[in-house]
C-alpha positions as CSV (number, residue, x, y, z in Angstrom):
1,F,14.5,-1.4,-5.0
2,A,12.7,1.5,-3.3
3,V,12.5,4.6,-5.3
4,T,15.3,6.7,-3.7
5,R,15.4,10.9,-3.2
6,E,18.2,10.9,-5.5
7,E,16.4,9.1,-8.6
8,T,13.6,10.9,-8.1
9,K,15.3,14.0,-8.2
10,K,16.7,12.9,-12.1
11,L,13.5,11.5,-12.8
12,I,12.1,15.5,-11.8
13,E,14.8,16.9,-13.8
14,Y,13.9,14.8,-16.7
15,L,10.6,15.9,-16.6
16,V,11.4,19.6,-16.8
17,S,14.1,18.9,-19.2
18,V,11.7,17.5,-21.5
19,Y,8.4,20.0,-20.7
20,P,9.7,23.3,-20.3
21,S,6.3,24.4,-18.3
22,F,7.1,21.8,-15.7
23,K,8.3,23.8,-12.9
24,A,9.7,22.4,-9.7
25,D,9.4,26.3,-7.2
26,N,10.5,24.2,-4.5
27,M,12.9,21.5,-5.5
28,T,13.1,19.8,-2.2
29,N,9.2,19.7,-1.6
30,T,8.7,18.4,-5.0
31,V,11.4,15.7,-4.8
32,N,10.1,15.3,-0.9
33,A,6.8,14.7,-2.3
34,W,7.1,12.7,-5.2
35,S,9.7,10.1,-3.4
36,I,6.9,9.1,-0.9
37,T,4.6,8.7,-3.6
38,L,7.3,7.3,-6.0
39,E,8.7,5.1,-3.1
40,P,7.3,1.4,-3.6
41,Y,8.6,1.3,-7.3
42,E,12.3,0.2,-9.0
43,P,13.6,3.2,-9.9
44,K,14.4,2.4,-13.6
45,T,10.7,1.4,-14.0
46,M,9.4,4.6,-13.2
47,I,12.3,6.5,-15.3
48,R,10.7,4.0,-18.3
49,A,7.3,5.0,-17.6
50,A,8.2,8.9,-17.7
51,V,9.5,7.7,-21.0
52,Y,7.1,5.8,-22.5
53,L,4.7,9.0,-21.6
54,V,6.6,11.1,-23.4
55,R,6.9,8.9,-26.6
56,S,3.6,8.2,-26.9
57,S,2.1,11.3,-25.7
58,C,1.5,14.8,-27.0
59,E,0.6,16.4,-23.8
60,K,2.2,20.2,-23.3
61,F,2.7,19.5,-19.2
62,A,4.4,16.6,-17.4
63,P,2.9,13.6,-15.9
64,S,2.0,13.2,-12.2
65,P,3.6,10.9,-10.4
66,G,0.0,8.9,-10.3
67,E,0.1,9.4,-14.1
68,L,3.5,7.8,-14.0
69,I,2.0,4.6,-12.0
70,A,-0.9,4.4,-14.2
71,A,1.3,4.4,-17.0
72,Y,3.4,1.5,-15.8
73,E,-0.1,-0.6,-14.6
74,K,-1.4,-0.3,-18.5
75,L,1.7,-0.9,-20.0
76,I,1.9,-4.1,-17.8
77,G,-1.5,-5.1,-17.6
78,Q,-3.3,-5.2,-14.1
79,E,-2.3,-7.9,-11.7
80,S,-5.5,-8.0,-10.4
81,E,-7.6,-8.3,-13.4
82,T,-8.9,-11.4,-14.4
83,G,-8.8,-13.4,-18.1
84,S,-12.3,-12.4,-17.9
85,E,-12.2,-9.0,-17.0
86,A,-9.7,-8.3,-19.7
87,W,-11.7,-10.1,-21.9
88,G,-14.7,-8.2,-21.3
89,K,-13.3,-4.6,-20.5
90,Y,-10.6,-5.1,-23.6
91,V,-10.6,-8.0,-26.5
92,L,-14.2,-8.2,-26.7
93,P,-14.6,-4.5,-27.9
94,A,-11.7,-5.0,-29.8
95,I,-13.3,-8.3,-31.2
96,R,-16.4,-6.2,-32.1
97,K,-14.5,-4.0,-34.7
98,G,-11.9,-6.6,-35.4
99,I,-13.8,-7.1,-39.3
100,Y,-12.6,-3.5,-40.5
101,Y,-10.2,-2.5,-38.1
102,S,-8.0,-5.4,-36.7
103,R,-4.8,-4.2,-36.7
104,E,-5.9,-0.5,-35.3
105,E,-8.0,-2.1,-32.0
106,Y,-4.7,-4.6,-31.6
107,E,-2.5,-1.9,-31.0
108,K,-4.8,-0.3,-28.4
109,L,-5.0,-3.5,-26.4
110,P,-3.0,-3.6,-23.3
111,P,0.3,-5.7,-24.0
112,A,-0.6,-8.5,-22.1
113,C,-3.7,-8.8,-23.9
114,Q,-2.0,-8.2,-27.2
115,I,0.3,-11.3,-26.0
116,A,-2.4,-13.7,-25.3
117,V,-4.8,-12.4,-28.6
118,G,-1.2,-13.2,-30.5
119,S,-1.9,-10.9,-33.5
120,A,-4.1,-8.7,-35.3
121,D,-4.9,-11.5,-37.7
122,A,-6.4,-13.0,-34.7
123,L,-8.5,-10.9,-33.5
124,H,-10.0,-10.6,-37.1
125,Q,-10.5,-14.4,-37.7
126,W,-12.2,-13.8,-34.0
127,A,-14.4,-11.4,-35.2
128,T,-15.5,-13.4,-38.4
129,M,-16.7,-16.3,-36.0
130,D,-19.8,-17.4,-34.8
131,E,-20.2,-17.2,-30.6
132,E,-19.8,-21.1,-30.2
133,A,-16.6,-20.8,-31.6
134,L,-15.5,-17.5,-30.3
135,S,-15.8,-19.2,-27.0
136,V,-13.5,-21.6,-27.3
137,H,-10.7,-18.7,-27.8
138,E,-12.3,-17.0,-25.2
139,S,-11.5,-19.7,-22.7
140,L,-7.9,-19.9,-24.1
141,F,-7.6,-16.8,-24.0
142,R,-8.6,-17.3,-19.7
143,K,-6.2,-19.8,-19.4
144,E,-3.2,-18.0,-21.4
145,Y,-3.9,-14.0,-19.8
146,P,-1.6,-14.6,-16.2
147,K,0.9,-15.9,-18.2
148,S,0.8,-13.2,-20.5
149,V,0.6,-10.8,-17.9
150,E,3.8,-12.1,-16.2
151,K,5.7,-11.7,-20.1
152,A,4.7,-8.2,-20.5
153,R,5.7,-7.5,-17.1
154,V,9.4,-9.0,-17.5
155,Q,9.5,-7.4,-21.0
156,F,8.6,-4.0,-19.6
157,L,11.4,-4.2,-16.6
158,L,14.0,-5.5,-18.6
159,T,13.7,-3.0,-21.6
160,G,11.1,-0.4,-21.3
161,K,9.7,-1.3,-24.4
162,T,6.1,-2.8,-24.5
163,D,7.2,-4.8,-27.8
164,H,6.2,-7.8,-27.8
165,A,7.0,-9.4,-31.2
166,E,9.0,-12.9,-31.3
167,Q,12.8,-12.2,-31.6
């Protein structure tokens, strides 16, 4: 499923049409460089990452290949992150603000964390708990997190969306 030159060219043409300031002075060289960089990735995934960036950003400049890869990784969650790392990096800071800003903080969480947490209401409830009760939820989160990463990945690959709501 490696990205081909033709698929890379279509991706660059999409970005050129969306970002008028994005100019490929030498399309052959640009396509070659991007193809080498994006080669290990599934083509539809890279297109979806580009569309996600266009929809979610007010940037005036087109993303670089590295930014596309980072968007994909953000969307699906880092495979290398453990549940404990995700808890400390994303969930715990959200809990700290969760009494008053649970909805906003929940929306900022990576999709895999959103799936494992469950809802903004859960985040709000966790924010009101003492440390002992919260440690139970942390344990459950760490256990659920690897499955949540996989759910987020599959959902993104199938739909290009990060909305994890039950259908």
